[in-house]
C-alpha positions in Angstrom: 109.0 216.9 115.2 105.3 216.3 115.1 102.9 217.0 118.0 102.5 213.4 119.0 106.2 212.8 119.4 106.6 216.0 121.5 103.8 214.9 123.8 105.3 211.4 124.2 108.7 213.0 125.0 107.1 215.4 127.6 105.3 212.5 129.3 108.5 210.4 129.4 110.5 213.2 130.8 107.8 214.1 133.4 107.6 210.4 134.5 111.4 210.2 134.8 111.6 213.3 137.0 108.7 212.1 139.1 110.4 208.7 139.6 113.6 210.5 140.7 111.8 212.5 143.3 109.9 209.5 144.6 112.9 207.2 144.8 115.4 209.7 146.3 113.8 209.9 149.7 113.1 207.4 152.3 112.6 207.0 156.1 113.7 204.1 158.2 112.6 203.4 161.7 113.0 200.6 164.2 110.5 199.9 166.9 109.3 196.9 168.7 109.8 194.9 171.9 112.7 193.1 173.5 111.9 189.9 175.4 113.9 187.3 177.3 114.0 184.2 175.1 113.5 181.8 177.9 110.9 183.6 180.1 109.2 185.6 177.3 109.2 188.6 179.7 110.1 192.1 178.6 113.6 193.3 179.2 114.1 196.9 180.3 117.2 199.0 179.7 118.4 197.1 176.6 120.8 199.3 174.6 119.2 199.5 171.1 121.7 201.1 168.8 121.4 201.9 165.1 124.6 200.9 163.3 123.6 202.2 159.9 121.4 204.9 158.4 120.2 206.4 161.8 123.3 206.3 164.0 121.3 206.8 167.2 120.6 204.8 170.4 117.9 204.4 173.0 117.1 202.1 176.0 114.1 199.9 176.0 111.5 200.9 178.6 110.1 198.8 181.4 107.8 196.9 179.0 110.6 196.2 176.6 109.5 198.7 174.0 111.8 200.9 172.0 111.7 203.3 169.1 114.4 204.7 166.8 113.2 207.0 164.0 114.8 209.2 161.3 114.0 212.1 159.1 113.6 211.7 155.4 117.0 210.8 153.8 118.2 210.5 150.2 118.2 207.0 148.8 118.4 206.6 145.1 117.4 203.0 144.3 115.5 202.4 147.5 116.0 202.8 151.3 119.3 201.3 152.6 119.0 198.5 155.2 119.0 199.5 158.8 121.2 197.4 161.1 120.3 197.6 164.8 122.2 196.0 167.7 120.6 194.9 171.0 122.8 194.5 174.1 122.5 194.3 177.9 124.8 192.9 180.5 123.9 189.3 181.2 122.5 188.7 177.7 124.0 187.7 174.3 124.1 190.7 172.0 122.2 190.6 168.6 122.3 192.5 165.4 119.0 192.5 163.4 118.5 194.0 159.9 115.3 196.1 159.4 113.7 195.3 162.7 110.6 197.5 162.4 107.6 196.3 164.4 109.6 193.2 165.6 109.8 191.2 168.7 113.5 190.7 169.5 114.5 187.8 171.8 117.7 187.9 173.8 119.3 184.8 175.2 121.0 184.9 178.7 124.7 184.3 178.7 
């Protein structure tokens, strides 16, 4: 095998290994604000629960803000979608996919 073919093979192999390392890790988070759909006011104590990937839960604060975060996880082929549910007594529950930096509106029952 000549030197040029060896160099091309090394470059291709290195690129493939680098691609695997880059594509095998991801981090998903969900943060944002929960508002009343009618009044546009923040809703506190909304149960914000990750249904996939993170499997955690938090309550929104007095200004409607919440944050769910994760460590780096393996994800060959890209990060999996994160489904998050929002629920509070007196409001209709919602499930949102990939709600990072989103304003979530809940409707009263």
